[in-house]
C-alpha positions as CSV (number, residue, x, y, z in Angstrom):
1,X,211.0,186.2,-47.8
2,X,207.4,187.6,-48.2
3,X,206.1,185.1,-45.7
4,X,208.9,186.0,-43.2
5,X,208.0,189.7,-43.5
6,X,204.3,188.9,-43.2
7,X,204.8,186.8,-40.1
8,X,207.0,189.4,-38.6
9,X,204.3,192.1,-39.1
10,X,201.6,189.8,-37.6
11,X,203.8,189.1,-34.6
12,X,204.6,192.8,-34.1
13,X,200.9,193.6,-34.3
14,X,200.0,191.1,-31.6
15,X,202.8,192.4,-29.5
16,X,201.7,196.0,-29.8
17,X,198.1,195.1,-29.0
18,X,199.2,193.1,-26.0
19,X,201.4,196.0,-24.7
20,X,198.6,198.5,-25.3
21,X,196.2,196.4,-23.2
22,X,198.7,196.0,-20.4
23,X,199.1,199.8,-20.1
24,X,195.3,200.3,-20.1
25,X,193.9,201.3,-16.7
26,X,191.1,199.0,-15.5
27,X,187.7,200.5,-16.2
28,X,185.7,201.7,-13.2
29,X,182.3,200.3,-12.5
30,X,181.0,203.8,-13.2
31,X,182.4,203.7,-16.7
32,X,181.4,200.0,-17.2
33,X,177.7,200.7,-16.5
34,X,177.5,203.8,-18.7
35,X,178.6,206.7,-16.6
36,X,176.5,209.6,-15.6
37,X,173.4,208.9,-17.8
38,X,173.1,205.5,-16.3
39,X,173.6,206.8,-12.7
40,X,170.8,209.3,-13.4
41,X,168.6,206.6,-14.9
42,X,169.1,204.3,-11.9
43,X,168.3,207.2,-9.5
44,X,165.2,208.2,-11.4
45,X,164.0,204.6,-11.6
46,X,164.7,204.2,-7.9
47,X,162.6,207.3,-7.0
48,X,159.8,205.9,-9.2
49,X,160.0,202.5,-7.5
50,X,159.9,204.2,-4.1
51,X,156.9,206.4,-5.0
52,X,154.8,203.3,-5.9
53,X,155.7,201.3,-2.7
54,X,153.6,202.4,0.2
55,X,155.7,200.5,2.8
56,X,158.9,202.4,1.7
57,X,157.4,205.6,0.6
58,X,156.6,206.5,4.2
59,X,160.3,206.9,4.9
60,X,160.5,209.5,2.0
61,X,157.1,211.3,2.3
62,X,158.8,214.4,4.0
63,X,161.9,214.2,1.9
64,X,163.0,217.0,-0.5
65,X,163.0,214.7,-3.6
66,X,165.0,217.1,-5.7
67,X,167.8,217.1,-3.0
68,X,167.5,213.4,-2.6
69,X,168.0,212.9,-6.3
70,X,171.0,215.2,-6.4
71,X,172.7,213.5,-3.4
72,X,171.8,210.0,-4.5
73,X,173.4,210.6,-7.9
74,X,176.5,212.0,-6.3
75,X,176.7,209.1,-3.8
76,X,176.2,206.4,-6.5
77,X,178.7,208.2,-8.8
78,X,181.4,208.2,-6.1
79,X,180.7,204.7,-4.9
80,X,181.0,203.3,-8.4
81,X,184.3,205.1,-9.1
82,X,183.0,208.1,-11.0
83,X,184.5,211.6,-11.1
84,X,182.0,213.1,-8.6
85,X,182.3,214.5,-5.1
86,X,179.6,213.6,-2.5
87,X,178.5,216.8,-0.7
88,X,175.6,215.3,1.3
89,X,175.3,214.2,4.9
90,X,176.7,210.9,6.2
91,X,174.5,207.8,5.8
92,X,174.2,207.7,9.6
93,X,172.9,211.3,9.8
94,X,170.5,210.8,6.9
95,X,168.9,207.7,8.4
96,X,169.0,208.8,12.1
97,X,165.6,208.5,13.7
98,X,164.0,206.5,10.9
99,X,164.4,203.1,12.7
100,X,164.6,201.2,9.5
101,X,164.0,197.5,10.1
102,X,165.5,194.6,8.3
103,X,162.4,193.9,6.2
104,X,162.1,197.4,4.9
105,X,165.8,197.7,4.2
106,X,165.7,194.5,2.2
107,X,162.6,195.8,0.3
108,X,164.4,199.0,-0.5
109,X,167.3,197.0,-1.9
110,X,164.8,195.1,-4.1
111,X,163.5,198.4,-5.3
112,X,167.1,199.5,-6.1
113,X,167.6,196.2,-8.0
114,X,164.5,196.9,-10.1
115,X,165.8,200.4,-10.8
116,X,169.1,199.1,-12.0
117,X,167.5,196.4,-14.1
118,X,165.3,199.0,-15.8
119,X,168.5,201.1,-16.4
120,X,169.9,198.1,-18.3
121,X,172.5,196.8,-15.8
122,X,173.4,193.1,-16.1
123,X,173.1,190.9,-13.0
124,X,176.9,190.9,-12.4
125,X,176.9,194.7,-12.7
126,X,173.9,195.0,-10.2
127,X,175.8,192.7,-7.8
128,X,178.9,194.9,-8.1
129,X,176.9,198.0,-7.3
130,X,175.3,196.3,-4.3
131,X,178.7,195.2,-3.1
132,X,180.0,198.7,-3.0
133,X,176.8,199.9,-1.2
134,X,176.6,197.0,1.3
135,X,179.1,198.4,3.9
136,X,176.7,201.2,4.6
137,X,174.0,198.8,5.8
138,X,175.0,199.2,9.4
139,X,174.6,203.0,9.2
140,X,170.9,202.6,8.1
141,X,169.4,199.9,10.2
142,X,167.6,200.6,13.5
143,X,169.1,204.1,13.8
């Protein structure tokens, strides 16, 4: 009888755990990577990476870095499923007139990858972030 009660309790426990996990909403990429502190670390690392790269820095030399930081944080937060609202300009408007070429675009992506790596993102997480940003590529190149 003791074994029957014990087995019933174990079975009930597994059932409750299984039900709880079924009702749990999937975690956003934002939450998975660490939320706002990680988004801010990525952004700060990215700004740092840009500042040390003469080829890419030229696109940013007249940029208000404080505003860039604020809007990039908002953008990355929204794109990764965070609780933010993006209040900046469209990617097309931001990049209009810069005539960013393929090589510089790819180099900037490399700088972002370095920034994510320094913030502690795993390769799969980095790839998921890049995947959500990739559709904007056409709004940045040769505009």
